[in-house]
N, C-alpha and C positions, 0 to 999 in steps of 0.2 A: 276204619282203619284199626288197626292194634293201639292200643293203649300207649303202649312202648314197643321197641322194637327188642325183643329177648335174644339174648346168648342164640340160645335153641333155633329162634327165627331167622337170626342172621348165618347160622350155620348153615342151615338147609337152604336157605337160597343161594349160598354158593355153592354148597355139593351138589343140587339138583336145576339150580338157576332159574328157577320157578318159582312163585308166591302168592296168596289170595289176599287183598285187601277187600277186609270185609268194613264197612263204615260203621262207627259206633253212635248210638242212639241214647236218648236219656232213658230209656226204661232198660237198655243194659249196660249202660256205663260202669255201675257197680261190678259187673261179671269181667269187663271188660277189662278194668284195672286187676283187678285178683288175676287174669290171665298175665300180665304182666311179671308176674313174680317169679324170680329165678330157681325152677324149681329143678329138682335133680335129673341129671339127663335118665330117659325112660318113663318120666311122670306127664300123663297126657293132662295137659292143658285143659280143651275140651271138658275132661272129666272133672279138673279142681274148679272150675269157673261155672261149670253147670249148662255149656253150649252142648248144642245138637250139633255132631259132624254130620256135613253133605257131603256126598264124595262130587268133585269137580268133574267137567267133561273135558278138558283140553288137558288142564296140567295135571298133577298127580297131589300138592297139600290140598285139605280139605278145606273146606267153605263154613261157614259159621250160619246155621239154619237164621238164627236171632236176629241177624242183621240184615233188614231190607235189602240191599243193596251193596253186591260182590263183585271185585274185578278178578278175574282170573290172569294172570300175569307172565311174563317172560321176564326173567332179570336180564337187561340190557349192562349194567356196571352197577359198583359197589362202592362209593367213595368214604374212605373214611375220614371224619371232621377233625380228629384230633388223638390224644391221647391223653389229656386230661379228663376225672369225673363230670360226668355229662355230655361228654364231646360228642359220643354216637354215633352213628353211619346214616348216608344217604343213600337209599337202594333206586337207581333209577330204573322203572320198569315200562316196559310196551303191555297194554291193555289187548287182549287176545279173546277175551269174553266178558259181557256183564251181565248180572244177572239182576233185577229190579222187581221186588214184588207191588202186585200191581193195587195194594192196599195205600200206598202212599201218592198215587200219582190221584192227580183232578181230572173234573170232567174233559178236558183237551187232552188228558192222557201223558200231561208232565207232572214231575215230580214237585207236588206239593210242599212247602219247606216248612210247614206247620204240622203238617201230617207226619215226616219224617222225625223231625224233632232231634236234628244231629246238637253232637255236644263240641265243643273244642277244647283242647288242653293248653292249660295257661301255665303257670312255674309252681314249681312244687305242687302243694296236693288240691289246686285250683284247678275250675274250668270255668266255662261258659256253657250257657245254653242256648243256642240260637235260636228256639222257637219265642225267650224271652223281648229278644229286641231286634225283632225282624222289620224292615224297611225296605220300601225299592227303591232305586238309581235306576233310572230307563238309558239303556248303554246305545251311544253313539255309533252303534256297528253296523247297521246294513243303511244309516242318512247319513246324515254333511251337518251337523250343526252350526248357525250361524256363527256361534262363539258372541262370547262377553263384547269384544271391542265393536261389534255391529250392532250392539244396543244402543239406542239414540241416548245422548249425554245425557238428558235430563232427567232418564230411568237409572242410567248406570250409576248415578250422581243421588241417587235417593237417598235419603237418611233412612228411610225406614225398612229398605230391602236389606236381607244381608250377602254375603258373599255365595253362599246355597243358590237363595233365590235367582239372584243373576247367574249361574250356574246352569240351574233350571231352565231360564228362560235364553240361555244361547244354546242351550239344546235342540232348539228348535230347527226345523229346514228351512221355513219363511216366515215372513211376520203378516197377519192376520192382515185383508184388503180392507181398504176404506171403506168398501160397501160392508163390508161385514162387522166393521167396528162401530158404522155411521146406526147400521141395525140392531145389534146391540146395544146400544146408548139409547136409542128410543124404546125399546123393549123395557131393560133392565136396571138403567140409574139416569132415565129423564129428569126424574123428581131429584137425586143428588141438585141438581143444577139450578134449579127454583131453590131449594134449600140454601146451597152457597151461589148466589147469583150475583152480591157486588163480595166476592169473600174468593177469588181466584189461588189462592197461595192454601186455603183452607181447603177450598176442594181437591186441590192435588196432592195434599196433604191423607186427608181421606181415601179418596182412590187409591193409593198409595197402601195403605192399609187394610182394604178391602182385596188388592192384588196380592198382598203380603198372605192373607190369610188362606184365600186361594189358591196361592203356590204352595202352604202346609197343607193343603189339603190334595197335593198332589195334580191342581186343574190349572194345569200351564195354559194348557189354550184361551181359557176364558180368562184367566188372568192377564195377557197379553190383550184382549180388548180393553180391559180395563184402564192397563197403565197407556194403552194409546189412545185413551179419550182423554186421558189427563195431561196430551202434550199441545 
């Protein structure tokens, strides 16, 4: 999207009821910033920023060819957020057509966050680059997680596991079965029981440490099996 909503962009949105939102990626962030300058009426910001104009298919405003994702939109509302400096305006849009460059898709046809390399605007002159700090959080959208409250108390009150770890554990739909836990124990960690034969508390602590490492690697199912072995 635009680095800033310039006065001309706002005027055009009001006049035509249409806009194009072009996502800003790291390779074009300097140009996008340059396009936010309040040039005089009639100055082509595409030319000033070195961008290439692409005709849209439904709306009148042009798209930015260099942006890998472009949204053709109809303006639904423009909300003024204040009169003071920096207050800005909120433009509410309906996306009527989206364009996605195949080069940013993964093998499943989904946008790869590393390939798209988006940037986000912070305060002042500062931005942040998404690709430098990517991490995944599994969303319980189509599933119903058991919740932290359903985690056995001996695990929930662990001195090793963090709140984030408990959140991961609570995001599963069900606990591993006794057979799955026993099978894991026999094939993966049986030697630990010999090493800590007469030290149950130390064994529990060590198992929780193993589980934490697994959770930090996002191996939630295996972590659950380790933790169930500690009960």
